[in-house]
C-alpha atoms as a printed R data frame, in Angstrom:
   type eleno elety resid chain resno        x        y      z
1  ATOM     1    CA   MET     A     1  -91.052 -107.454 94.521
2  ATOM     2    CA   ASN     A     2  -94.173 -109.484 95.108
3  ATOM     3    CA   ARG     A     3  -97.163 -109.401 92.792
4  ATOM     4    CA   ARG     A     4  -99.498 -107.507 95.124
5  ATOM     5    CA   LYS     A     5  -96.974 -104.732 95.802
6  ATOM     6    CA   LYS     A     6  -96.232 -104.335 92.088
7  ATOM     7    CA   ILE     A     7  -99.940 -104.096 91.196
8  ATOM     8    CA   ASN     A     8 -100.564 -101.560 93.974
9  ATOM     9    CA   GLN     A     9  -97.591  -99.509 92.795
10 ATOM    10    CA   ILE     A    10  -98.953  -99.407 89.221
11 ATOM    11    CA   LEU     A    11 -102.475  -98.505 90.380
12 ATOM    12    CA   LYS     A    12 -101.181  -95.702 92.610
13 ATOM    13    CA   ALA     A    13  -99.095  -94.307 89.753
14 ATOM    14    CA   ASN     A    14 -102.103  -94.331 87.412
15 ATOM    15    CA   ALA     A    15 -104.300  -92.639 90.045
16 ATOM    16    CA   LYS     A    16 -101.647  -89.981 90.612
17 ATOM    17    CA   LYS     A    17 -101.471  -89.236 86.872
18 ATOM    18    CA   ALA     A    18 -105.273  -89.000 86.641
19 ATOM    19    CA   ASN     A    19 -105.425  -86.579 89.582
20 ATOM    20    CA   ALA     A    20 -102.677  -84.456 88.049
21 ATOM    21    CA   LYS     A    21 -104.683  -84.116 84.822
22 ATOM    22    CA   LEU     A    22 -107.779  -83.020 86.743
23 ATOM    23    CA   ALA     A    23 -105.897  -80.478 88.866
24 ATOM    24    CA   PRO     A    24 -106.237  -76.834 87.783
25 ATOM    25    CA   LYS     A    25 -103.337  -75.370 85.866
26 ATOM    26    CA   ASN     A    26 -102.198  -72.334 87.878
27 ATOM    27    CA   LYS     A    27  -98.846  -71.965 86.187
28 ATOM    28    CA   ASN     A    28  -98.467  -69.102 83.716
29 ATOM    29    CA   PRO     A    29  -97.139  -69.963 80.262
30 ATOM    30    CA   TYR     A    30  -93.423  -69.364 79.708
31 ATOM    31    CA   ILE     A    31  -92.505  -66.132 77.899
32 ATOM    32    CA   SER     A    32  -89.008  -66.016 76.477
33 ATOM    33    CA   LYS     A    33  -86.640  -63.186 77.321
34 ATOM    34    CA   ALA     A    34  -86.753  -61.874 73.735
35 ATOM    35    CA   ASP     A    35  -90.562  -61.790 73.806
36 ATOM    36    CA   ARG     A    36  -90.521  -59.955 77.141
37 ATOM    37    CA   LEU     A    37  -88.178  -57.335 75.684
38 ATOM    38    CA   LYS     A    38  -90.459  -56.922 72.645
39 ATOM    39    CA   LEU     A    39  -93.496  -56.477 74.894
40 ATOM    40    CA   ALA     A    40  -91.640  -53.904 76.992
41 ATOM    41    CA   GLU     A    41  -90.633  -51.970 73.864
42 ATOM    42    CA   GLN     A    42  -94.196  -52.017 72.573
43 ATOM    43    CA   ALA     A    43  -95.472  -50.776 75.933
44 ATOM    44    CA   GLU     A    44  -92.923  -47.941 75.850
45 ATOM    45    CA   GLN     A    45  -93.911  -46.990 72.310
46 ATOM    46    CA   ASP     A    46  -97.587  -47.028 73.213
47 ATOM    47    CA   ALA     A    47  -96.948  -44.858 76.274
48 ATOM    48    CA   THR     A    48  -94.659  -42.281 74.627
49 ATOM    49    CA   PRO     A    49  -96.967  -41.045 71.804
50 ATOM    50    CA   SER     A    50  -99.861  -40.515 74.196
51 ATOM    51    CA   SER     A    51  -97.675  -38.404 76.537
52 ATOM    52    CA   GLU     A    52  -96.297  -36.327 73.616
53 ATOM    53    CA   SER     A    53  -99.772  -35.394 72.347
């Protein structure tokens, strides 16, 4: 690989990384299956006492 191509490849990679850091993070954080079950149980418990009253 010639010198110019190698330098351009490195510069493009660095620019791509910089743009990725600046891009907004739209992805939601991961919630494990156990945590989802706990949240569902808590939601059920919160809903059941209010309906019994």
